[in-house]
C-alpha positions in Angstrom: -13.5 43.6 -40.6 -16.5 44.1 -42.9 -16.5 47.8 -41.9 -12.9 48.1 -43.0 -13.6 46.5 -46.4 -16.5 48.9 -46.9 -14.3 51.8 -45.9 -11.8 50.7 -48.5 -14.5 50.2 -51.2 -13.6 46.5 -51.3 -16.6 44.9 -49.8 -17.0 42.6 -52.9 -13.5 41.2 -52.3 -13.6 40.7 -48.6 -14.2 37.0 -48.6 -11.6 36.4 -51.3 -9.0 38.4 -49.5 -9.6 36.6 -46.2 -9.5 33.2 -48.0 -6.2 34.1 -49.7 -4.7 35.1 -46.3 -5.8 31.8 -44.8 -4.6 29.7 -47.8 -1.3 31.6 -47.6 -0.8 30.8 -43.9 -1.6 27.1 -44.5 0.7 27.2 -47.5 3.6 28.4 -45.3 3.0 25.5 -42.9 2.8 23.0 -45.7 5.8 24.7 -47.3 7.9 23.4 -44.4 7.7 20.0 -46.1 7.3 21.1 -49.8 9.5 24.1 -50.8 7.5 24.9 -53.9 4.4 25.6 -51.9 6.4 27.8 -49.5 7.7 29.9 -52.4 4.2 30.4 -53.8 2.7 31.1 -50.4 5.3 33.6 -49.3 5.2 35.4 -52.7 1.4 35.6 -52.6 1.3 36.9 -49.1 4.0 39.5 -49.8 2.0 40.7 -52.7 -1.2 40.7 -50.7 0.4 42.7 -47.9 1.9 45.1 -50.4 -1.6 45.7 -51.9 -3.0 46.2 -48.4 -0.4 48.8 -47.7 -1.2 50.6 -51.0 -4.9 50.6 -50.1 -4.2 52.0 -46.6 -2.0 54.8 -48.1 -4.8 55.6 -50.6 -7.3 56.0 -47.8 -4.8 58.1 -45.9 -4.4 55.9 -42.8 -1.6 56.7 -40.4 1.5 54.5 -40.5 0.8 52.9 -37.2 -2.4 51.5 -38.7 -0.6 49.7 -41.6 2.5 48.8 -39.7 1.4 45.2 -39.1 0.9 44.8 -42.9 4.3 46.3 -43.5 6.0 44.0 -41.1 4.2 41.0 -42.5 5.2 42.0 -46.1 8.8 42.3 -45.1 8.7 39.0 -43.2 7.1 37.1 -46.1 9.4 38.8 -48.6 12.4 37.5 -46.5 10.9 34.0 -46.4 10.5 34.1 -50.2 14.0 35.4 -50.8 15.6 32.9 -48.4 13.7 30.0 -49.9 14.6 30.7 -53.6 18.2 31.4 -52.8 
């Protein structure tokens, strides 16, 4: 994982990104009880995955490499949309 962050030029933000992903996952679980937390967590994870896709495109990775981030972005976007509706 550290090698990937170095390749992207984001080694300074590696810990922060990992922490945000973990907090987002915990937030989705807590959000099962508290809707507001679910909205914030799903929106944050959607944006985080979108940023990850943009970075992968900028470093010219193949689509199969960033497909998991794309799927997670769509899934979290759906959770956000379904929760606020």
